[in-house]
N, C-alpha and C positions, 0 to 999 in steps of 0.2 A: 834388386836381387836377380832379375832375369838375364843379366849380363855381367854378373859379379864373379870375379876370380878371388878366392880366399887362400892366403898363405897363413896357416895357423901354427904358432909356436907351441911346442909341447907344454902342457900345463892343464889346469882345470878346464879351460875352454876347449882344448883338444880332446879331453876325455868326454865331456858332454857333447862335443861337436862331431866326434868321429867314432863313438863307441856303438857299433851295431848291436842289435837290429833297430835301435831307435836313432833318430836324428832330428835336430832342431831345424833342418833345412828342408824345403819342399819345392815343388814346381807349380807354375801357374797353369791356367787352362790350355795354354799352348805347349805345355811340356817343357817350358824353360825355367831354369832355376840356377842357383849358385853352383860353381865348380869349386870344391873344397879339397885342399891337400895339406899334408903335414910333413915337414922334412925333419930337421933336428931342432934342438932347443936353441943352440947358439947361432944359427945361421938363418933365422927366419926372415930377417929384413932383406938379406941378399937373395934368398929364395923368392920372396915376393917381387923384388926388383927384376929377377929373371923372368917372372910371369909378365911383367909390364913390357920388357924388351921383346919377348917372344910375340906378344900380342901386337905390338907396334910393327914388328918385322912382317908378320903375316898380313896386317892391314896394308902396309906399304907394297907388298908383293901383289896383293889383290888389286890395289889401285893401279899398279903398273899394267896388269892384265886388262883392266877396264880401259885404260888409255889405248892399249894396243888393239882392242876390239871395238873401239868407238864407232867404227864404220858399220859393224854388224849389229850392235845393240842400240845405236842411235847416239849422236853426239850430245844431245840435251840430257839424256839419262846418264851418260858417262860423266858429264860435267857435274851434274847434281850429286852423283854418288861420291865423287872425289872431293867436292867442295862443301859437303854437308856440314852444317853447324850441329854439333852433338853434345853441347854442354848441359842442356836441359832436356827433360823427358819428352817435350813436344818434338824436339829435333830428333831424338832417338826413334820415336814412333814414325816420324816421316821417313827416316832412313830405312826402317824395317819395311815400309811399304815399297820403297825403291828397290830394296834387295829382293823382295818378292817378285816385283816386275822383272828384274834382271833374271831371276831363276826361271821364270816363265819363258823368257826369250831364249834361254839356253837349253830348254828341254829338247831332247833328241839330238843335240849337237854332237858331232863325232870328232871334230878337230881337237887336237891335244890341248890347245890353249883354252878352248871353251869348256872342255871337261875339267881342266884344272881350276878355272875360274868358278865353276859350279861348286867345286869342293870348298873353295876359299871364300865364297861370297859372304857368308855369315860374319867373316872377320872384318867386313867393311863397316860393321856396327861397333862403335867404341866400347871397349871393355872397361869395367870399373874394377880396379885392383885394390883389395883390402888386405893389409898385413896386420894380423891380430895376435895379441899375446898379453901376458901378464907383466907385472913389474919386475919379477925376477929375471925375465928375458930382457925387457926394455931398459931397465935401470942398471942392470948388472952384467950378466953373462953375454947378452947380445948387444950391449950398448955401443960397442965399437962399430958393429955392422949397421946398426940403426942410425948412428951419427953419419956414417958414410953415405947411406941412402938419402937421408934428409939433406945432405949437403949438395946433392945432385938435383938437376932440374926436372926429373921425370915425374909423371903424373901418377903417384901412388898415394894411397890413403892408409894411415897407420892408426889403429885403435888399441890403446893400452888399457887393459882392465886392471886398474890399480887397487889391489887388495892390501898393499903396504906390507906384504910379507910373502915369502915363498909358500904359497898355500898347498900346492899339489904334492910337495915333498915333505910336508909335516909341520910347517910353520916356522921356518928359519928367517932370520933377519935379512932384509934386503936394503939397498940404498934408498928405497922408498919408505922404509919403516920410520915413523916419526919419533921425535925425541920423547923419552919417557915410556915408550911401549916395551912390554916384556915379550920376548920371543926367544926361540932357540938361538944361541950365540949372543944373546943380550938379556940373560936372566936377571941381571941387576938393573934393567931399564936401559934403553938405548941412550947413550950420552950425547949423541950428535944429532943435528937437524936432518930432516929429509932432503934429499936432492930435489931441486926444482927443475924437473925435466922439461916441463912446458916452457918455462922462462928461457932455459938454455936453447931450446929449439927456436924460439921466437927471436933470439939474438941474431940468427942468420939473416933475417929480414925478408927472405923469399919463401918462407914456409908458412902455410896457414896453420895456426895453433889454437887450440881451445881446451879448457877444462870444463867438464860437465858433471852434474849430479842430478839425474832426472827426478829423484825424490824431492829435490829442492826447487828446481825450475824445469819442468818437463818441456815446455815450449822452447826454452833456450836450447835444450838438448836436441830437439827436432831441427831447429834452425841451424845448429852447428853441423849436424850431419848433412843437411842440404848444402850448406856453404862449402863444406869440405869436399863433397862429391863434385860440385860444380867448379871448384878451383882447379885451374890448369897448372898443376905443379904438385910438389909434395905437401901433404897435410898430416897433422898429428892431433889426435883427440885423446886426452887423458881422462878416463872416466873413473870416478870414485866408485869402488866396488866393495861394499860390506861383505864380510866373510865370517864363517864360523870361528876362524882363528882370532877374531876380534873379541870373542866372548860376549856376543849379543844374540838375542832371540831373532832369528832371521824373519820371523813374522813381522818385525818392526823395521825391516830394511829401509823403507822409504823414510820413516821417521828419523832414523840414524843419519841418512844422507842430508836431510834438512837440518839436523842439529850440527852436522859437520860444517855446513856452509854458514849457518848463523853464528857459530862460535869463532869463525875465522880459521878453522882447521883446513877448510877446502874452499878458497875463493874461486869464483867463476869469472873467466875472462875469455875474450876472443881476440886474436891477432890476425887480421886479414890484409895481406899485402896489396890487394886490389884497391883499398882505400887510399893508398899513397898516390895512385894515378889521378885521383880526384882532389888531391891536396889535403886529404883528411888524415887524422891520426889513425893508424892501423890498429891501435890497441883500444879495446872497449872493455870496461869493467862491468860485469853483469850481476854482481852480488853487492848488497849493501854492506856498510861497515858492520863489523861484528856487534851483535846485539846482546850477547851473553858471554860470560867468561869461558875460556877454553877449559878451565877446571871442570865446569859442569858437564861438558861433553866427555872429557876424559874419565870422569868418575862413573859415567853410564856404561863403560865398556870394561870388561874384565882384564883386557890386555894392559890397561893403565891402572885400574883399581887394585889389582893384586899386588902391585908394588907398595901401595899404602899400608898393606898388612905385613909384607915381608921386610921392607926397608922404608919405614915411614919418613925418615929424614931425607933420604934420597928422593923419595917420591915428591916431597914438598919442593925440593930444590929443582927437580926436573919439570914439575908443573909450572913453576915460576919461569923457568927458561922457555918452556913451550909457549907461555903467554907472550913473552918478549919476542919470540920468533914469529908468532902469528901477527903481532902488531907490526913488526918490522916488514914482514912480507906484504901485508895489506897496504901499508904506507908506500912501499915501493911500487906496488901496482897502481895505487892512486896517483902517484906522481907521473907515471907513464900515461895514464888516462887523461890527466890534466894538461899534458904537454901542448895539446891543441884545443883545449877546452872541451874535450869529449869525455864527459862523465855521465854514465848511465846506470848507476847502481840500483835505482828503483824503477827504471822504465822498462818497457818491453825490450827483449823478449821475456814473456810472462813469468811472474812469480806465482808459484802454486798457492792455492787458497790456504789460509791458515786453518 
């Protein structure tokens, strides 16, 4: 977070993320913290890409100045600043020390290049760009921009907080809304399946992709964020996000996440292109085969259960379709995981205690 640039799509996350005087973001003892900004709803992916390009351009310019001033600051320091490995936190800390040394050497300098480098020196530290938004943005209105950004090779991280509905505007159906759910514009129950955004992104082959539900597997969630941040390229994390629009007591948020995974409503997987370099299957399935019928999960949430009261026959039909869809999706994931014999549904990264 001390070098994080956040592009936040308008939605629930921008309300609790940017509604002063309170903020979920803070600074560390050195006064460093995330830089947060909100543009529009429909262009958040492009907005975040602009942050990445700007940060890269500033770093490149700072590196050029370092090369030009190698004689004044020392060739060893100049080489270390330019060639620094910054994919892990240890490398970031080492680069911070080098930048501090550089700034000490530039103190009192009067020549224009030295003064400019002193201003830009902090940009020699790699920035972590995060593009954050909900499913209404990622699956629907901003999908074209998101797809464009993921198709490019730039180092951006995308976090989709998937509530499976347009939460901030009152609970309208999105393409993330699952079959059988009641929402505005699908009062009779959504008749079609949820778009599989994570699978679509993984089909590119060069994008790090994962689905997470920290209430089901918290250590898998932590591992995913670490892997996504360290990946040199675009990454996409789709996070299951229970919402009041689901018609559940949010006191039981973690329990609902666990139920979503165990019923097959929300399978967990990781797709890491780096495994291809080692000749391994990039796809790893992190959740076990569904251990309970999806009906049990659906009946625990008002968004599904209310249809059993208003249109019981339709509810029965859509629940049966939901079970078929969950089975089909899990089997498809299982086939991808078995492609090179990599099947890890019950192995680490950790399953939460029962």
